[in-house]
N, C-alpha and C positions, 0 to 999 in steps of 0.2 A: 507641403505635407509629404511624408516619407511613403515610398512604395510599400505595399502590403503583400504578404503571402496569401495566396488563394488556391483552393483546390486540394485534391488528394490523388496520390499516385502510388502504384506498386512498382518498386524498383528491385531487380535481382541483385543480390550481394554475392559476388563470386567467391571462390575458395580462398582467395588472398584478402578478402574483406573489402574489395573495391566495389563501390556502388555509385551509379550516376545520380547526380542531383538533377531533379527535373528542370528543364530549360527555363520555365517561368520563375522558378525559385532562384536560379542562378542570376537572373536579371535583378532581382531584389537584393541578393547578396552583393552584387557588383555596385548597385546604387548605395548600399549601406557601408561600403568600404571606402573611407575617405582617401586612401592611397591608391585605389585601383584606377587604372586607365587601360584603354584598349591594348592588348598584347601582354598584360600582366595577369597573374593568377589572383583571383579574389580570395579574401580570407573571411572566415567565420569562426564562431566559437560554439563548441558542443558542450553543453552542460549535462553531465551524466548523473548529477545529483546524488541523493541519498540512496542507500540500498533498497529502500521500500519503493522507489520510483522505478517502474518497469518501462521507461521510455527515455529517449534522449531529446533534450530541448536545444534547438539550434538557433543562434542569434547572429545578426549582422554585427559588425564591429560598432556601428553607431548604436544599435540596440543594446548591446551589452554595456557600452559606456554609460548609457542612460541609467541602467540598473546600478552600476557601480557608483555613479554620482549620488544616487538616492541612498545606497548603503552608507556612503560616507557621511550623510546627514544624520544618521542614527547615533544613538548614545554609544560611545565606545565601551566595550565590555558587557553590553546587555546581551542576554541570551538570544534575543531576536537577531541582533546584528551578527553575533557569532555564528548562528545557524545560516544566515544568508551569506556571510563570508565563506563559510565552509562549502556551501552549495555552489555559489557562483564563482569562487576563486579556487578553492581546493579540489573541487570535483568537476573541473572543466578542462577542456583541451582546445588549444588554438589549432585550426585546420585550414589547409589551403586546397582550393579546388584545382585539379590539374588541367592540362590543356585539352583533355578529352571530356571535361565536365564531371570528373569523378573525385570522390574523396576515399580515403581508406579508413574503415572502421576497425580499430585494433581488436584483437581476439577478446580482450576483457570486456569490451563494449558489446560485441556480438554475444558473448556469454551472458551478460547482464540482460539482454533482450531475449535470449533463448533462440537466436537465429542459427539455423543449420547452414552448412555450405550450400550455395546455390539456391537458397530460399529467398523469396521476395520480402522486402521490408515495406511497410506502409509509411509513406511520407504524408503527413497531415498538416495543412496550413492552419495557423492560429492567429493570422493577422500580423502581429509584430514579430512573430517567430514561427518556426515550424518544428514539428515533432517527428521522430522516427520511432516506430513501434513494430513489434511482431504483430501481424494481422490478427491472430487469434486473441492475443492479450488485449489489443485495442477493442475488439468486438465484445469481449467479456466485460471489461471495465466500463466502457462507454454505453453499451446497451443497457446495463443495469441502472446507471445514473440517469440516462435518458428516459427510461420507463418510469422511474420514480418522479422525475420532473413532469413528464407528460400526463401522468395520472392526475395531477392537480390542474390541468388545463382543459378548456373546452375542446371538443374534437377538431374544430376548424379555426382555432385561435391564430392570430397573427403574431409571430414571435417578436415583432418590433414593439409590441406593447411593453416589453421588458426593458426597452432602451430608456436611459435616464433622459430627462428633458435637457435641452441645450442650455448652457449658461446664458444669462441675459445679454452679455456682450457678443455672443455668437449669433443671436437672432437678428438677422440683417433686414428682413423685409416683412411686411404685413402677411405676405403669402407664406413665409416660413413660419410665422407665429400661428397662423391658422392651421397649417399642416401639423404642427406639434400638438395643438389643442385637439384636433380631430384624432390623432394617433392615440392620445391619452384616453379618449372616450371609448375607444373600441374595446 
């Protein structure tokens, strides 16, 4: 199983656009770069997406390759494929982490986020990728969505109730089966 991104961090972006990638995120990027070995600089892909997106989505090389393989399975010329190709190919940049653990965010990407010189960016883990946001934008977008979602939940609900059941082939033991059944009853 691939390593996952976890946690959130505030990282200062200097006046030249340099920003440190959190150390735990760098370990995942290294593991997801098939050409990386100790002493080399790991690579990742920043998808800056469509104009309406006010965040940057950052993928390991293995992660972006999985997306590209899935795009290749789509019907050529379909509007869905064209949108995904535009987003993940046309609006993306290959980036290398330097020896100090930093990347450079070009001015156009800082402008997209609304980041001022020497302002901190929010690095938010999303499991298979991480996002870079301006903190205020993240709080405005996510708090509204979260409030709507939580309004339909019991005050002390267990968020695991929303997990899909494991496929039958993944249920290995009777204890696993019982755990899944109990989780669905909650």
